[in-house]
N, C-alpha and C positions, 0 to 999 in steps of 0.2 A: 564178354559178349551181352547183349542189352536183353533183358527182357522184352517180349511185344507189349506188356503197359512202359519200358521208359522210354521204346520207340515210338511210341504212339505221342509220347506227354511230349516227347522231343519233338516233333512232328506237326503238332496243335500250336506250340511255342514260334517253330517256324511261321507258320501260315500266319502266325499273329501278326509278322516282323514283318511282312510284303503289305508297301504300300502303293506299289502300281497295280495293274491291270494290264496280260497281254491278252491278243486275241492271236494263234496260230492258224497259221494259213498254209494249205498243202497246192500244189497243183498237181491237177486232174489228170495223167496219162492221156485221158482218152478225148478231152474237150481243150484243154490246154488252157483251164481256165483257173481262179487259184481260189480256192474252197477253205470257207472257214470250218478248225477242225471243233475250236472248243475258244474257251475264253481261260483265265485262272491271273490268280493274283501271284504277283512277282516286284522283284529289288533287279536293275539294276546296274552295275558295278563296273565302272572303267577298270578296265585292266592293263591297255598300254597305248601311251599318247606319243603324239608327235613334237607337241610344243606346249607351253600354258602361259597365258595371258599375264597382265604387268599384276592384276592379285593372284597369280601361282594356281590358279585354277585349270582345270586340263580344258587344252584345246585340241580339234584334231582328234580322238578320239578313234585306232583305227581298231579293235579289236574292245567289247567286252563280253562278260559274263554275267547271264540273267537269273538269278535266283527263283527257281519255280516250286510247287507243292512234288514229292519225290514220282506220282504217279500221272504226273502230267505225261499226255503223248503229243510228242517232238519227236522229230525226225533229221538229220540232215539234210540240209535244203531248203527245209521250210521256212517260211518266210516269219516276222513277228512282225507285230504292229502296238506297241505302246503310246499314247497319246498321237500325235499328227507325227512321230517315226516311225521308220521302216528301218529292217535287220534281216542279213540272211543268216541261215543257221549251221554252222561248221560243223558242229559237232554238239551232242546234247552225253553228259556225264553219267551214262551206265553200267549198268550191271554193280552197284553195291547194296549188298542183301540190308545191308542197316543203315541204310543211305534218311537222313531225315529230310531228305531235299535233294532238287535237280540243279547241277549246274550245266549249264548251257552258254558253250560259248559260240559268238554270232561278230558283225560284221556290217555297218550298216550299210546302207542303201543310198545311194547321194538321191 
């Protein structure tokens, strides 16, 4: 088991490795408007692709993981904005007490 100091150090190291920024939006059930919940550092990680281009780079990525701070406020159904790209959250990886980061599974929105 990790000590609080060790876990804190791991979490700080993860934060330093996140090059992008994600804006998390949630649909307000009363107004049916997307409301910004917050912004956090992140890293996009392609998980499943349907094809690759001639250089071998992934194209048509159908599933992404987004690495975020362990305590980011995120729920299934939220919308993620990273740069000009939009994603819908299919599920956050919650429930791990010693997680140095939160891994969020999402799909691109057209």
